[in-house]
N, C-alpha and C positions, 0 to 999 in steps of 0.2 A: 500223474500227468504235471508238469510245473506250467505255471501261467507265464504267458510272455512277457518280457521286462519292459515297463513303462519307460517312456523318453523321459528326462528329466524336464521340468517345467521352466519356461522361459521366463525371463524378468518380467515381461509383459503379462504372461499368464499369472504370475504370483500376484502383480497389482491389481488386474482387472479381475482375475478369476478366469474359470475355463467355460462358464456359460455364456449365451448370446448377450451382448450388451449392446443396448442402444447408445445413440450419441448424448443422450443427457445422461445416463449412466456413466459414460467415461468421463464428460465434463465434470460431475459431480466427484467422482473418484479422484480427478486430478486435482480439483480444488481443495478437498479436505486432506490429500496427502501432501501437495504441492510439488512443483516442478521448476528445475533451475535449467535454462536454456543460457548456454555461454557461446560467444563465437568472436573471431578477429575479423578486422575489417582494417585492409592497407590501401591507401590510395598512393598511386604511384604514376611518374611522368619520365618516360625515357628509361624505365627500369630504373629509376631512383625512387625509393620510398619516400614521401612528402609527409603523409599522416598515418599512423599506426593507431587503431583503438581496439581494446581488448572490451568486450560488452558481455554483461550478464544480466539477466531477466528473472526475477522471481516470480512465478505465477501460483497464487495458492488465495484461500480466502482469508479476508481480512482478520476474522476471529481467531485464525491460527497464528497469525502474526503478532497481534495485539489482543491476547486472549482476556485481559481485565477491562479493555475498553467498555465492552457492551453492558456491564454491571454499572460503570460510573457516567454513561453518557447523558442520561436524564439528570444526574446531580450536577454534573459539571455544565450543563445547557443551562439550567434553573440559575445557577452562580454564576453565568456570563449575563443572563437576562437582568437579574438584580442588578449587577454593576453597570450595565448600560441605563439602567433606569435613574441610578444614582447619579450618575455623570449627566444626565440628561437634566435632573433636578438642580444639580448645581450649575450647571449653564443658565438654566431659567432663572436662578436666584441671585445670579451677578447684576450689577446695575447696567442698564443699556449703553451708558455712554464710555464705559470702560474696556469694552471689548476690543483688543487690537491697538489701544493707545500705549505708547511708549512713556515710561515714568521718568520723567525730568532727572536728570543727575545734580547734584549740588556738590559744590568745592569747598 
């Protein structure tokens, strides 16, 4: 006896799977894989198109778009903090009377 033929899986079933999924599972899967939403907006007056905009939105987890950012974050943060401290020390070391004063020009 032959088994009944299984219908082809839809795109949604391939992405989400066939088991029951909660909203959290769906959002997690979308963020991991990413999704692109595209659309067109036309603003018209008296059947004359005034503004046409094509919009695209990429929705995914940031570590998918910028995979190397996580490893370098603390190093870059420390470097920026050190630069800020050095600039603050330089400002404090300047004589108080020279801040914002123009240097006279000689002929």
